[in-house]
C-alpha positions in Angstrom: -63.5 -12.6 45.8 -64.6 -16.2 45.4 -68.2 -16.6 44.2 -70.5 -17.5 47.0 -72.4 -20.8 46.8 -75.5 -18.8 47.5 -74.8 -16.6 44.6 -74.4 -19.6 42.4 -77.7 -21.0 43.6 -79.4 -17.7 43.0 -78.0 -17.5 39.5 -79.1 -21.0 38.7 -82.6 -20.2 40.1 -82.8 -17.3 37.8 -81.8 -19.5 34.8 -84.5 -21.9 35.7 -87.1 -19.3 36.5 -87.2 -20.2 40.2 -87.1 -17.5 42.9 -84.3 -17.8 45.4 -84.9 -14.8 47.7 -83.0 -16.1 50.7 -79.9 -16.8 48.6 -80.0 -13.4 47.0 -80.5 -11.7 50.4 -77.6 -13.6 51.9 -75.3 -12.6 49.0 -76.3 -8.9 49.5 -75.7 -9.0 53.2 -72.3 -10.7 52.8 -71.2 -8.1 50.3 -72.4 -5.3 52.6 -70.1 -6.8 55.3 -67.2 -7.2 52.9 -67.5 -3.5 51.8 -67.5 -2.4 55.5 -71.0 -1.0 55.2 -72.2 -3.0 58.2 -70.4 -4.9 60.9 -70.7 -8.7 60.9 -73.1 -9.8 63.6 -75.6 -12.6 64.3 -78.3 -9.9 64.1 -77.7 -9.8 60.3 -79.8 -13.0 60.0 -82.8 -10.8 60.6 -81.7 -8.5 57.8 -81.5 -11.5 55.5 -85.1 -12.5 56.4 -86.3 -9.0 55.9 -84.6 -8.6 52.4 -86.0 -12.0 51.4 -89.5 -11.0 52.5 -89.6 -14.0 54.8 -90.8 -14.2 58.4 -89.1 -17.2 60.2 -91.6 -19.8 61.5 -90.4 -19.7 65.1 -91.0 -16.0 65.2 -94.4 -16.3 63.4 -95.5 -18.9 65.9 -94.4 -16.9 68.9 -96.5 -14.0 67.7 -99.8 -15.8 68.1 
């Protein structure tokens, strides 16, 4: 499997001591799809946000 650009960014972030939670989360979700653990779906974007510990701004604003 070719290395994902997001995996490269996450690795470089680690080397520099910078957190890259969205890149790590995206790599994890892509690998889950590749292993057949989950079906590819636009809904997986929410899983990336959840794993990264991020709440998208549009959702956060709508909740007010």
